[in-house]
N, C-alpha and C positions, 0 to 999 in steps of 0.2 A: 504494500500500500504506500502511496506517495503522500507528500505533505499536504496536498490540496484537500484531502479527506479530513484533515485536522483543523486547518485555519479558516475554512469557509463557515461563517456564522449561520448560514441558511441551509446547510447540508446539500449544496448543489452537487458536489463531487462525492460519489459513494463507490467504494470498492466492494464487489461481490465475488464470491468464489465460483469459478467454473467447475465443470464436472471433473476435470483433471486436477483440481486443487489450486490452480493458479488464480491470481487476482485479475479482475476485469474492471476497468473504470466505467461507471455509469454516470452520465451527466443529467441531472434533474433540473433542466433549465427553468421550469415553472417555479422553482423555489427561489430563484435569484432576486435579491433585493437591491441590486445595482450599487453595492457598497465599494466595489473595485478592490476588495481585499485580495482576490485572486491575482489581479494584475500587479499589485504592490508586493505581495508576500512570496510569489512563486520564485524559488531560488534559481531555477533554470530558465525563467522567462519564456516558458512554452505556452503560457496562456496570454492571449491578446484580447483585452476587454475593449469592446467597441460600444460606444453610446447607442442605445436603441433609438429607433425612429421616434421623433417627438422629444428627444432629449432625456428621457428617464425621469425619475422622481426628483422633486425639489425639496430636499430636507431643510427646513427653516432654521434649525439650531446647529448646523454643522459648518 
């Protein structure tokens, strides 16, 4: 399992076991809260976060 399964606060990245016992990454995009933690914390920079159409949420206290 990779680090993205630990640092995402919305559980977008989930590792599930395949039949052979290996881990498979499942992306639950519907859980995303557009916080950009994945883009900031990914040590290998494999995740590229793109602003959704319409700009995404406007958090007033951030």
